[in-house]
N, C-alpha and C positions, 0 to 999 in steps of 0.2 A: 514593537520594534527595537531593535539594538540601534543601539549609539554610533558604533562603526561594527564595519564589517568588513575585515580584511578578508584578500586573497589572493595570492599568486599569481594567480590570473587576471588577476585587475578588474573584474566581474563586480559589475554593483548586486545590492541585495535584492532587488526585484528581480533580476535573470536568475540568479542562484537560487529563489523561491519558488519564481515560475520552472525551475528545471525539477524541485524536488516536485513538482504539484504534478506535472509531467511526471517523472518517475510514480507516485504512489497509484496515479490513476494507471499506470501501463501496470500494475501490481494487481489492481482493483480490478479493472477489464480483462486480465487475463487469468486471475482466478475463476468470475462470472463466466467467461467461454467454456474454463475448462466442465464447474458443473451442468451450466447446461449440456455440451460435449458428451457428458454421463446422464445426462439423464437424471438430475438428481431435482428435486423442484426443494424451491427454498420451505414450503413447510417440513419437505424431511430433513433437510441441513439443519432446520431448526431442532429441530429433535433430537438429532445428534448431539449436537454442543449446546442443549440445555438453554435456548434462548426461543426471542420471539421471530417471530416471520416479520412481523413490523420491524426487531434493528437489521435483521438481515440483508433487507429490501433499504433502510435508509446506508448498509453500507457498501452496499451494493451502488445503491444511485448516489456514494460519495455525500453523507449529506453524515453520515457520522465514521471520525475519524474514531476506531478502537484501540485496545493496548495490542502490540506487538506480540502476546500471548495468543490473543485472542485470535488476531487472524492466522497465526500456528496451526489453531484447532480447528478454523473454518479450512485450513487447506489440506490440514490429515484429513477431516471430516470426507473432504470431497476425494482424495486418492492421489494428492497433489503436497507438490516439497517448492519452498522459495530459495531461492540460486542466488547468493549473491557471489558478484562477481567484481576483483579489480577492475579500473580503468587502468588502463596504461599510458604514460605520460600526463596522469592528471595529479597535480600535485593535492593532499586535504586542503578545506578549505577551514576558516574556524572564523569566529569572535576573537575583539581583541577591547 
């Protein structure tokens, strides 16, 4: 944990970390929902991105946090796009 976390919003580190975790869960659960909606099995997806079913399962259960490039591969393989948007009136956060 960093020695000091600064935020123009005055949030503490635990609150910020909680928000990051929540956003990550939304990302993962959204990708899983799309995979299931398209009826793509974990085995099929694993084959498409040259990974094991165990790796896919670990990611989907948030037991494993892969590299960003891996998450993008997952999205492309299920026909999804990851969308980033700016939050209006939200200052950047950082460590100091």
